[in-house]
N, C-alpha and C positions, 0 to 999 in steps of 0.2 A: 505494500499500500503505500503510496506516495506522499512527502510529509504536506504539510500546507504550505511551508515554506518555500518547496520547491516546486510549487504547483504551479506559478503564471508562467514559465517559461516551456516546462514540461509538456502541460496541455497546448503551448504551440505547436510543439515539436510531436505531438503527436495525433495533432490534427493532418501538420502535415503529412503524417507517415501515411494515415488513409490515403491520402492524395497521389501520394507517391506509386505506395502500391494498388492503385484503383488502374492510375494510367499505365503502371508496368502489365499488369492483367491485359488491361485490353490491347495493348501494342505489341501481346503476347502472340504466339501461334491459335490459330482455332481450335487444333489437334492437341488440347491440354492432355489427355492420354498419351502423348508420345515423350510427355518430361517423367523423371525419373520421379516415384511416389515419396523417396523421402531427401528429396531437395529441398534447399532451402530459400527463402525469399531472403536476400541482404535486405536489415533492415536499418542499415547504417543511413543519415542522412544529411543531405545538403541544404539548406537554407538563404536563402538572400536575403539582404536588408533585413536582418532579424533586431529588434529591442529586447532583449534579456532582462529581467529584473528578479532580483534574488531579498526577500522578506523576511523578518525574522517570528520567530513564531506568535508576536504580536501584531503581526502584517505592517510595522516598520520597514522600510527600505534598508539593505543594504547597500546592496549596488544597484546600478543603470548600465549597462553596456551594449552601444548601438554599433551591431559589425554589419562590414559589407556582407561577409558570408558567412556563414556556424555549420560546421562539420561535428553531428549529431548521433553519437553510440550508445543505443539503449543500455549493451551488457556494461560498458566501464561506467557508464555513466557520468560520462567526459564529451563537453564541447569545447573543439578547437573555433576559434575568432580569428576573422582576419580584418585587415584594416577596419580596426577599431575606437572610439571613441568613448567617454561616460562617463559615470559619476560616483564615487563612495561616499554613505550616510553617514552620521552621527547623532543618531536622538532626533532624526527627521531633518536633518540638518545636512545639506552639501559639504563636506569638509576637505575634499579632494575633486578635481577635474584631470583627467588620464586621458592621450594619446596613444595610440603604438599599434606596429605592425603585423603584431598577431598575439593571442592570449589564450589561455585556457583554463576550462571551469571546472573543478576537482570536489573532491567528495562532496556531494549536496549541495556543492556551489557558496563552501565553507572556506574554497579556498581558492583564488585567484588570479591566476600568474597572465603577467603583458612580457610580451618582449621586443626589442627591435625598435630602434628611434622612439624612445619614451619620452615622454613630458608628463610629470605630475606636478601639479597648482596647486596649490593649499588656500584654497576662500579666503582662510582669515589671518591666517599668520604671513601671508604674503609670498611662503616660501616658494621655489621652484626648483624642485629635482629634475635630470636629466641621464638619461645611462639607455643600457640596454636590456638589463632583466627587471623585473618587480616581482612583488610577492605581495598579495592584499586578504590579508586573516583580517576580518571584522569582531569575530568575535573577541580577537583577543588585542582587538585596538592596534595593529600591527602593521606599519606597510613598513617592507624590507624592502632595496634598492642595491645593486651591483654583485658583485662576485660572490652570491652567496651559494651555500649548498642546499637542494629542497627534498633532500630524503625522509625529512622529518620535520612534524611542527613544534612548536616552541608556546609554550603559553604567557609570556610575558619578553616587552622590548628588553628585561636585563638580561632571561635568559636567553635570548636573540643575542644581546653582546655578546657574551660570554663564550656561545658558541663559536659566533664571526669574528671572533678574535684568531681563534686558528685558522678561522677558514678563507680570511680576507688576502692575507700575504703567504701561507703556507712558512711562514718564520717562524723560528723565536725571539721574539719581539724584544724579552728583560736579554735576553745575551744578547742580543744587534744593537742596545742601547746600552748596556750597561747597567749592572744593579747599584742603588745607592743603598747604601745602610748606616744608620746614624753611630757614631766610633769607628767605623770601618769604611770609610765609603771611598769607592775611589774615582776620577771624575768624570761626572756622566758624557757621555758623547751622543749628546741629540741632534737629529738633524738639524742642518739649516732650511728654511724654506723652499728655499731653491732643491736641497738636495731629498726632500722629500716631491715636489712638481716632477722634477723628474723623474723617482724612480715609479710613483704611482701611476705617471701619464705612461711608463712603459711597459703599465702590466695591461690585460685586456679587460673591455669596459669596464673604466671607473665613473665615479657618478661626479655631475657637474652639480653643483648647488648655489641660490644665490635668493637673497632678500635685497629690501631698500638699505642693510648697513652691512651684507659681509656677502662675498661668495667665497665657495669652495669647494677642493676638490677631495675625494677619498675611494677605495675600493668598496666600501660597504655601508650603506646609511641605512637606519634603521628609525622609523618615526612612533612617536605614540604620542595621538593625536590630543587623548585628555588630558595626558599628564606634561604637555607644552614639549615635549620630550624627541629631543635629534641625537643618536648616536654614531657619531663616527670614529670608522672601524679600518685599519690597514692603510698610511701615506697618508695621513690628514696634512691636509695642507689648506689655510682661510687667510683672507686679507681680509681688512676694510675698504668701504667704498666711500669714506669722505677722512678728511683728517679730522686725528694725526693717524700716519697712514701706516698701518700697523700689520704686521703679517703673525701668525701661528700658528705652530708643525710639531705636530707627535705620532705616534703610532695608536691614537688612542681621543678623544674630545667625547664629552656631555657638552650638547647646546641644549641649555635651559631657556628655549626662548621667550615667554612669558616673563622670568626674572631677568632677562638679557645677561646671563653670566655662560663663562665655559669654563668646565672644569675636568681635571686627568690626575688621575693616579701615573699617571706614565711622565716619563723625562717630558719637560714642555719649550719651546725655545721660541719667544717672542720679538721680534725687531722692529724697529723703529727708523722710517726712509725719511729721506729727506723732502721730497718730494711725491705727486702723485703718480710718475713715472714708476717707484718702485727698481729706482736704478742704485742706490747708493746709500747705503746702511749709514744710520748716524749713533745708534745704541741698541746693545742686542745683551737679551739678559734668558740665562739658561737656569731650569730645575728641575729634580728630581719629578717633583708635583706641585700643580698651583692649579690657581683660576684667574681669570678673567672676566672683572665689572666691566662692561661692554658698554653699559650708558654713562658711565663716571670712566674711564677708559684709566683702571687702576687694575695693575697685575702683580698679583702674591703670589708667590715663588716659596718651595719650601724643600731643605734638605739639597746640600751642594751644590748651592746658587752659584751660580759666575757670573758677572755683570761686567758686560766691555762698552765702554762709552769710548767709542772707537774714532772721536774728533779733537781729542784730547793729547791720546790716547790712556786708555784708564784702564787698569782690570782689578776685578774686587773678586773676593772669593767670603762664602758665609754661609749659614744654613738657613738663615728666615730673608727676603728682601721682599719691599713693599714700593711698587715702581707709583707715583703718582704722573702718567705721562703728561697729560692736560699742566699740572704744575710742573713738571720737570725734574723733578723730586725723589730723592731714593732713599726708605728708612729702614737702616739694618739693625736690629733688635738684637744681636746675638754679633760673639766676635768675628773682627772684619781681619783681614790681608789684604794691602793694598798694595798695587804693584804699576809704574811708569816707566817702562821699560826703555821709551827714548832719554829719559834724563835721570837714570841710573837712581832712581828715589825706590824706597818701599815705606809703608805703613804699617804697625795694627795698633788694637784696640779691641774696645769689648762694647762698643758701638760707635755706628756710623751713621750720620746724614748727607746726601749727597745732594748736591742743587749742581743740576746739570748744564744748566743754562750759564751761570755766573763761573762754572767752574772753581766752586769753591768746595771742600771736604770737611764736616765738622765731628775731631776724632773724642768719644766721651772714655776716658776710662783706661787705667793703664796703657798708655799710648806711647809707641815708638815709634819713630824714622831712623830713619837711614839714609844718608847721604854718600854714594858711591866715591865723587870726584875727592874730595878729600878726607875721604872716610870717617865721616861725621856723626855720632848718635845723639836721640833728643829724645830725654823723658819727659813725660807731662802727665794731669791728670785730665787736661781736657787741651784739644790742638785744632786752632783752625785752619786749613791748610791749601792755599791756594796752587791752585795745579798747573795755570798757567805762567804765573812769573814764580812758582816754588817759594813767597814766600810766605811764612808762618808766622802768626800767635800763639804762641802758650800761657799756660794757667798752672798753677795746684804742683807744688814737688817738682820744679822745674830742676832737670842736669841733660847739662850740654859735654858731652865728648868729643875730643877731636884728635887724632892719631897722624894726622899730617902736621908737619911742621910749620910752625913750632907745636908741638904737642902742649893739648891742653883740655881741663877739667873746669868746669863753670858750674854752678848751682845757685837759682833762688825759685822767691815765687811767680815772675812771670819773664817771658822771653820775647823777644822780636829779633825777625831775620829772615833768611835765607838759606834755606836745608842743603839745596842742593850748592848754592857757592861756598856754605863753611864760616857763612857769617851771623853770627846771631848774639844778641847783646842781652844779657840778663837785669832784668830790673828785680830791686829787693823788694817791692809792695809794700804794705803798710810799716814794716819792722825796719826797710831800710838792709835788709841786712842779704850780702852775698857774699860767694866764697866762690874765688878765683884759683887755681892752681896751675901753673905754665909751666912745662918742664921745656929748657931749651933744649937745641936740636945737640946730639953728642954728648946727653947728659949722660 
C-alpha cells in the first residue's frame, strides 16, 4: 500500500502507466496468441514535462521538482530526472530553489540527489551554492553538496560533518596540518589561503558559495537551515567581499550565518590584504583553532598562535590572540615572544598589545628586550616599543646591560632610548636613584 506522502507523484506515474500499457497493447500484433504466455510487459515509464511533489505525513510539502523528463521504475521505486528545477520547503515555506542537469528520487522521496551544473539558492540567507552533486534529506534538515559519499544516510549536520571530514579530502588532516597541544606544541603548519585555493580547485567537483558578505570554496558543504549552520570541509578558503579585505583558510570551518560567526577546531589562517585585488598581504595570523566575528571583524585564535605583521616586518608567537581588524590592534594576554629579524631585535613579556597602524608594541610583565648590534639587553616591568624607529620607553625595575665596548650596566625606575642602537638613558624616577656600572675596554 502506498503511503500518503508518496501519493502525489506515484499517482501520476500510475495513470501514465495505464496509458503506456494501453498504447503498447494497441500497437502490438493482433495475433496475441503468438506471444509467449509468460512474457512480461516492461513497466518502466518515461514521463515528459512532469512536476513531482513530496509531502510529509501532514500534507506539508517537502520538495517540488519540475523536470523535462522522468524515468520511473516501480520495482526500485526510483525516479531519474532530467533538466530540472524546483524548490525545497520547510514549515510550508520555500527555503531553497534549485537547478540541475539530472536528479534521482530514492527511499520513497526521503532522499533527493541532484547532479550536473547545480545551483542551490537560499531564499532567506541569500546564500548561493554551485557545484556538481547535491543530496537533500528534508526530514534531517540536511543539504549536502560536493564530494560526499552517498552509501548511507546521516541523522544530522553534525554527523554529516564527522563523516565528510574523511570523505572530502581522503587525507589525514591532523597529520597534514600538524597537531598542536599545550605544553608540547610544534609550530602549526596551517596552509595559506592561496595554498588551499590551489589544493581544492585541483580536486574534482568542489563547491563554490557566496552571499553578500563572503565567497568561499570547499570540497563538501553541508547545511542545516533550521540551525543557520553551514559546515565547510576539505580545503576551505573564503574571503570577504568588502573592506577590510580578509581571507580565511582551514580544512574545516563552521559558519553560523545568523550569528555571523566562523569557528573551527582545526588550524586557521586569517590574512588581511592591502586592497580589493587580494595581491598584497599586510598581516597574517595563524592558530590551532579559533573563531571570527564577521560583523565586528574580530579574530580570536587559541594555541600556538603566530602573528606576522609584514609591513614592519614583525613576528609574534603566543598562545592566545584577539585581533580587532577594524581597530588594527592585537591583544595577547599570555606570554609572548617577538622577533624583528631585519632589525635583529627580539623581545618577550607576559603580555603584549600591538597597535599595527602606529607600529607600536606595549609589553607588560617580565619584559626582556635584546638588540644584537650592541649586544644590549633591557629588562623592565613595562616597555613601549616603537618598532619602526626602535625607540623604547621602559618603566619599573629597569635594568640595561651592554656587552659592546664600553661594557656597561645601568639600573633605575625609568629609561628612554633606542634598543637597536644601544643608546639608553636611565632616569631615577621619584627617588632619583640611578646605578651605573661601566667596564672599560681591556679591563
